[in-house]
N, C-alpha and C positions, 0 to 999 in steps of 0.2 A: 498453582491454582488458587484463586481468591476464595475467601469464605463464602461469598455469594455463589460461586461455582460449585463449591462443596455442597452447599445447601441444595442446589439444583440437582446434583447427582443423588443425594440422599432421598429427596422427596419424590423424584420421578421414577426411581426404581420400584418395581412392584414387589409386594411382600405381604399378602394377606396371611393371617394366622394359619400356620400349618404348611405354607408354601413360601418360605422366606429365602429360598436359594439365591435369587438375584440380588436382593438387598444385602444378604450375608456376604456375597462376593464383593459387592461394592464397599462394604464396611471393612472387610479384610484388606482390600487394596489400600484404603485410606490409612489403616493402622500400620502399614509396612514402613512408614516414615519413623515410627516410634518403637517398634519391636518386631517380633516374629509371630504374626497372628496365625491361628488355626481355627478350623470349623469342626465342631464335634459332631457326634453321631446324630444329635437332635437338631443341629443347625445353628447352635449358639456360636458366636464369634468370641474367641478368647485370645488375650494377648498379655504377655509379661513385658512390662516397660523397662527398658534399660537393664543394668546389672542388678542381680539379686544379692542382698546382704542379709545373711542369716541372723544378724544381731538386731535387725529392724523388724517392726511389725509390718504386716501387709494390709494395705487398704484396697478394697475392691470398688472400682468405679463402674456402676451399672446403668445402662439405659436399654430399653427394649426396642427391637427393630421391626416387629410385626405391626401391621396396620389392620384396621377394621375393613370388612368387605362382606362378600357373600359367597356361597358355595352352591353349585347347581345340584338340585335334588331330584329333578324330573324334567324330561323333555317330551312335549306333546307331539302328537302325530302331525300337527300343522306348524311345527317349528318354534313353538313358544317354550320358554324355560320357566320352571318354578325354582325358587332359590330359598335358602335359609341364611340366617345371619351368621357371620364369623365375627363375634364381638358385638358391642352395643351400638350399631349404626342407628342413626336417628331416622325413624320411619317417615318423618315429615318431609325429608328431602328426596325421597325416592321417586314418587310419581313424576313421569315425563323427563326423568334424568337419562342422559346418554351414559352408557356403561361400556366398559371393555371386558370382553370375555376371553380368558386365557385358556383357549382350547388347543387343538392341534396346531392352529395358527391363531394369531391375534384377530379377534372379531369384535364388531361393535353391535350394540343393541340399544333399545330404548325401553325403559320401564313403562308398562302400560298405564294409561290414565284415561279417565272418562272426561270428555269435554264438559266444561261447566254448564253449557246449554242443556246437557242431558242428565245432569246430576240431580238427584232428589234430596240428597243431604250434603250441604256444602261445608259443614263444620266437622265432618267425620274424617279422621285420618285412617286410611286403610293400613292394616298391619302387613308386614312383608309376606306373610303366608296367603294373603288375598291378592297379591300382585303377580304379574307375569312379565317376562322380558321378551319383547318382540325382536327376533333376530333378523327378520326380513328373508329368512331362508325357508325352504320346504322342510317338512319333517324329516324326510330321508336325508337331505343334505345336512341339516342341523345335527343329526345323529352321527353322521360321518365325521364332522369336525369338532363336535363337543361331546364330552363324556361326563357322566355323573361324577361329581366331586371336583370338577374344574372350578377355578375361582373367578369371581367377578368383582370389578372395581368401578367406582365412579372416579374417573381421572380428572386431575386438575394440576396445572403447572404453577410454580411460584410466580407471584406478581406483587409489585409494590402497591400498597394501598395507603397513601399518605405516609405517615410515620411507621406503618406496619407492613409486614409481609404476610400474604395469605397463600395458602396451599393446602392440598391434601397431605395427610400423613405427618403433619407437624407433631402429632402425638404418635411416636415419641422421637421422630428423627431430629427434631430441634434439640433434643437433649443429647443425642449422639454428637451433633455439632458442638454442643457445649463441652462435652468430654474431650473432643479433639482439640478444641481451643485451649482447654486447661492443660492438656499434654504439651501443646505448643509453648505455653507460658512457662512450663516447668523444664523445657528442654535445656535451658541455659542456667538452671538453678539446681540446688541440692534438695531433693525431697527427703523429709524425715522418715518416710515410709517406703517400703517396696510397693510398687503400684502394679496392680493387675486390672485389666479391663474385661468386663463381660457385657457384650451386646447380646441380649437374650431374646429368644423367640417365644411366641405363645402367651405373652402377657395378657392380651385381650381376651383369651379364652381360658384363663385360670392360672397362668404363671408356671407351667411345667418346665419351661426352659431355664428359668432362674433356679428352680429347685435342683436340677441336675447340674447346671453349669457352676453353681456356687459350691456344690459338694466336692468338686475337683480343684477348687481355687486355693485352698489353705488360707483363706482370708481371716484376718483378726478383727476387722471392722469393715463396714460397707457404707458408701454413699450411693443412694438410689435416686437417680435423676429421672423425673417424669414431669408431665405437665399437670396443671391444675386449673381450676375455674378462674378466669379473669373477668372482671366486671365489664359488662356490655352496657346495659341500660335498665334500671329499675330493679335489679336484684338487691337482696339484703346485703349490706356491707359486711355482716357477720359471716356470710357464707362464701364470699369470693375474695380473691386478691385483686390488687390494683395493677393494671397494666402500666409499665414504666417505673415501678417502685422496687424492682429487684427480685431476687430469689425468695421463694417461700420455704422457710425452714420448718420442718414438720415436728410436731409434738403429739404423741399418741401413746396409748397403753402398750402398743406393740413395738414401739420404737425406744431406743436408748435415750433417756433424758440427758444423760451425761454428754452424749455425742451431740444432741441438739444444742446444749449449752456451749459446747466447744465451738460449734459453727457460729452461733450468735456472737460469742466473744471474738472470733476471728473477724467477722464482718465489722464489729465495732472497732477493733484495732486497726483494720485496714481502711476504714472510712467507706465501706461498701453499703449501698442501700439493701435492706432486707425486710421481709415480712414474716410473721409467724402464722403458721397454718395449724390449727388445733383440730384433731380428729378424735372422736370418742371411742373408737374401736379399731378395726382393721383399716388399713390405709387405701385398699383397692389398688395397690401397686405391687411390684416385685419385692418390695421390702417385706411383705407378709410372708413370702417364701424364704427369703434370704435370712431373715432374723432367726428362723428356727432350723436352719440347715446345720447338720452335724450336731455338735453340742451347744449351738447357739452362736450367732454372730451379731454383735452390737451394730445396729443399723439406724440410719436416719434418712428421711426423704429430703431432697433438695429440688423443689419444683419450680417450673417456669409458668407463669400465668398466661393462658391463651384465651382467645375468644372463640366461640362457635365450635366447641369440642365435639368430636365424633361426627363431623360433617366434612364435606370435601373442600370447605373454605375456612378452615381453621386459620387464626390470625395471631401474630406475635409481634412484639416490639423487640428489635434486635439488641437494644441496650440491655434488656433483661437477660438475654442470652450471654452477652459479654460480661455482665455483672455476676451471673451464675458461674461462668468459667473462671472468673477472677477469684471468687469465693472458694471454689474447689481447689484451685492452684495454691492459694494462700493457706488453706487448711493443710494441704499436703506438705507445704514448705515449713509450716510452724511446728507441726507434730505435737499438738497439745493434748491429744487423747492418750 
């Protein structure tokens, strides 16, 4: 399977927060080439890579597998759905979007919108709690096929966009791909660490998967791979990373500065492009949970810049993914921490 095919598998699998079974099974199958994966009671995918050496430290490689979406909260008598957010979906992309409803069978709907000819306010973005999903079904039939709590997604398949790839769920499946690529690079090399992988659930709704998954990992340090804001057009350069300039190494009060420095030293030594991402408090990633697990685990974020975060058309440059994978692999090989 090519990396493009792996990316297709990862991004097209459904896995809205709290319902990650399909993407968990996909990730577990992909990890079988490197170890013996398992899925824990919460849905996290865990895998010990290769032989374990008790004299070595253990590094945890983490990326989350859940994606933003919606959850059915009410079904009207005429077949319309009310939904709530699962994660921080961008309200601006919802009106007139085609959605997939994961009910007793896969169904399709459209988020209601008022035609512009009939709008009195053209500049107001309707919040999700003011929108409905038109299922095209009668109320009776909708209630037969759809249950409260079913998940809803705006679907989109990967597509090439110039030098970029665009898709839903690049947050954070592109980092799952980076972890797999790093493991592939390490397959013929000697890692200075024992390696464990945690593909965690529930990051978009608070990070409970990382809290429980890390607790059983016995990790001594952790690299947390997630996406971050890539420059599109007009943003402050102080607040975003540059697409095509490599991984973004995190520095924050909640992260290990020593680990951040080890990563930058590795990038310098290997001639890999990198960027520094400074955060003034919590990172908003699974690192916030992992770093305080048990007695504390030194952690650092390694982020891939993407465009259009939390929309169905997130976009990434694959060279950034490759450079991130190379950095993770080189760090594991060097063992400088």
